[in-house]
Structure formats: structure tokens, C-alpha cells
C-alpha positions, 0 to 999 in steps of 0.5 A: 446514506443515499439508497439507489437502484443499481443500474448503468447510470447509478454505477457510472455516477458512483465511479465518477464520484470515486475517481474525484478522490484519485491522487491523480487529481491533486494537481494544484499542489504539484508545483509546490511539491516539485519545488520542495523535491528540487530544493532537497535534491540540490541542497540536501540536509539544509533544505530538509532542516528548513522545511521541517522548521517551516512545516513541523515547527521543529529546528533539526540539526545533524545531531537531532535528526536521528531517533536515538536508542534513549528515545526508543527506550522512553517510547517503550516505557510510555507504551508499556503502560497501555499494554500495546507492546504485547499486542504489537508483538502478537500482531507481528507474529501473525504478519510475519507468518503470513508474509513468510509464505510469500517468499520466492527463491532462485531456481535453475533448470538444466538440460542434458545439452548443457543449457541452464536457464534460471531466475536469481531472486535478490532482495533490494539493498535499501528501502525507505519507509514513510510513516505519517505523524500527528493525528495519523500515527498508525503503528499497525501501518508501520508493521505492515510496511516494514515486516514484508521488507524484513522477510524479503531480506532487505539489507537496510530499512530506513524510516522517516516520520515527522516529529511533533512540536516537541521534537519527538516521534509518536511512541507507538510508532517507535515501538512498532518500528523497533519491533518490526526490525527497522534499522534507522529512523529519521525525524523528517516528514512530508515531501522533503522526506520523500525527496531525501530518501530518493536522492540522498542527503549528507545524513540520509542515504539514498534508497532503492524503493520508497513505501508507505502512506502519506498526505497529498504532499507525500503522494505527489512527492512519491509520484515526482521521484518515481523513476529515480527510485521505485515506489509502492503506489500512490494511495488514495483515501480509504474505502470499503464495499460490502456485498450482501444478500438478505441473510446478512446482519444489518448491524454488522454491516453498518458498523463495518462501513463506518469503520472506514468512513471514520478515516477521513472526509474523502473515505468511501463506504458502499453497500451493494445488496440484493435486498431492499429490506436489508438496505433500509435496516443498514441505513437505520443502523448507520444513523444510530451508530453515527450519533454515538461514535467519536468521529461523528463529523468526519463520518457524516461528511464521508457518508454525505460525499461518498457513502452509497447503498445500491440495490441490485436486481440480482447477485450477478448485477451486484457482482458486476458492480463490485468488479467495476468499483474494484474496492480496496476492501471488499466484504462478502456477506452472503449465504455462500460467501466462498462461492460468491468470492469465486466470481469476484475479480477485482478487490484489494482484500476480500473478507468472507463471512460475517465475522471477518470484518475489515478491522481484522485485516487492518490489525491482526489477521496477517495479510497486508493492509496496504492495498490498492485504492480508487479502482487500481485493484484492477491491476495492483495488488496488496503490498507484499514480499514481492515488492522488496525483491528483484529478479535476474534471468540466468542464461548459460549455454554450451556450444552443443546447446547453441549449435542447433539454433545458431542459424535461427538466431542469426536469421532473426537478427538479420531480419531486424537489420541488426547484423552485429547481433547476428555476427555475435553468434556467427563468429562462434561457428566460423 
């Protein structure tokens, strides 16, 4: 790990490094993705089947495209032997309880003059959830993407996920999707799945919004179809930032940083601390952990490229760096973490205290683990029920309510040279 004094130069260098990981820098693949999207839009199922055979080595047809109830039952038999089904159900309960608190409701405000203003909240009709396959099969992400849509009241939740070479979907993924309440699952992955959801094919219906993580091709495909449908975000590699003082446990911090570094070689793990002694101890613990962890090669490359330990002069400087980096996951391990948290403006999810480690949020606490990355926590939020609703303004005026303001509206419209606007009001008082 690189141990560096925190100053404006080191902070800028780290920010520049992190930006290199942004999906906005995936331009080399844009042409390929755009071709896939255009082909699927034009040729529907046949293009989807063509790309699935080319990339996933599976020959699909209309008959084998959809996951069957028999396949779901088989997945339960496999996963049931591991004890994971009950764990998924307990996690689901906590995730549902948290997201139910995010529900929004329509409201109306009526006045004595006969005017009524309000807001009508409506769930989206169809949502597509993309779920990665292969080595990146995460049942926890399935729960996190489907449950808020279900809580919001989405009418139809459609999931796409690539099949393995045997033509089957990861059993843990199937069980999590079924428990979360998915309506239909298609064995399609990559940019072709995103395009199919965005434009519809003979077999896969067009949706209103696409959510869920994926590789570079999926990220660029979501970017390409945005505007035809809504998307959640274009997620970058995972990241964790730990803000700590001299009271923190170096072994816990090292373990937490490595929990994100193991995701992939572009993952980022950063410690910002006011204690040089803690910095040295964390570095030592990290080296010892790396030697015994299963994903040693990935972790090592992640730390070499995007691992940093920054030593700040004081907590104010440390918090300033935290707000500039705007990490996906932020752990605060200080003497008074709740007080420190009040000064933090930018983070996807904030974990307070030494027993609130980041994997708690990944799996079981309840808040969503689909979070803004690459500094986008400055303006984006975690995936939530809000992502699956839309709001319509409601306006109702009586003649008595409109009369005292009609002249102002007409003058406003005339000032903008929109005489038809003005006339629309004026005719009601001729």
C-alpha cells in the first residue's frame, strides 16, 4: 500500500487515478456495443440468439429462452442443500422492511377558493433487471435490484441474465430472483440483453427502465439506450474509503479495505487517517491478510493500482478529502462517528463504528447496496423505491380561484410573446 501525506497534490493525484476507472473512459468498446444495440433493435430475437451463441456458446430458441418453473425448482434443490435459501429469506425480510419506509404517496392540497394542487405517484409499468452471470453471480444484488421495484408496485419485473455453457442460469441467482418476486427470467446477457429490454423483441417485452450492474459492454449499452428507456446509473468498479482516527482497530480496517479490493483489479480501497501509527499498523495487517486470502492476485493488483493510505494533519482536512473523493462506501471509525458523519456530504452509503463493516450493507442490514461510484455520490443516491416511481402534478382551479390571477397570467404570457397562451386564459373572462 502507498502511504502518503495528505495534501492538495496527493489528493488531486488520487482523484485523477480514480477517474481513470470511470465508465466514461470505456470508449474503445463503444463502436462494438452500438453495433450490437442497432442489430438487436432491427432484428429482434434472431440477433439476440446470434450473440448468445457467439459470446455465451449457447444455442437459444424461443422455446429455451425463458427460465421454466422446473429450472427454478431444480435451483431450489441445489441451493437448499447449502442452507442459503433461509439466509436469502432473512436478508429479504430486512431489505423489504427498509425499503417500505421509502414509499411515497399521492397528495392533494385543496383551498377554500376551489383550487386543488397535488402530486400523483405512479409505479412504473415494466422494469428490466440485468443480472451478471458466470463468476460474477451475486444473489444479494438480485435482491437489491428487484425488491425496491416490488415495494414500489411495479406491475411487471423482467430479469435477464446470461446462461452458462450448459444453458442453465446460476441456481443462487434463480432462487434469489424468485424469492424477491420476479415475474419472468430470460437467459440473455451482455449488450444484447440491454438492447432487447430497451426496444423489445418478438419474445422479450420493451421495458420502461433498466437497472442492474454489468461489465463494460452492459454499462455502455445502458448508456446507448438511455433516453429510449430510463436507467439507474452506469456503475464503475467498487470502492471503499475508511475515515479513521487513533482509536480505530487496524485489523478491522485492513479486513474491510480488502473486502472491496477483492472485487476486481480496478476496485479501490483507501484509508484516510489522522494517525501515522494507525496507518503503519493497517499496512502491516493488509500484507498479512493478503497472503492467506483466496483472491490474492486480484487484491494485489487492486491495491497496487488504486490502494492508498493517506495521513491527514487533522480531521478537518481528512473530512475534506472524504467529500472530494465521494466514495461508494464510507466507513467512519472515529471516537465519535455520529458527530463526524454530520460533516460528511458525499458518500453512497455511510457505515458508523467498528462493528458496521461494509459487507453488513452488502448482504443483510437492509439499505440498498447499489450505490453511486467514481465520485458520482456528489449528485447520485443509492438505488431506492424512488427509482421505480414517477410523479404527475395535479392542478384543478375553479373560476373563482382563477379570476384574481388571470390578468397576471395573461401579462406573463404576453411578455414572452405567447399570445395564444394569454388568449387561452382571456377567453374564460370575456
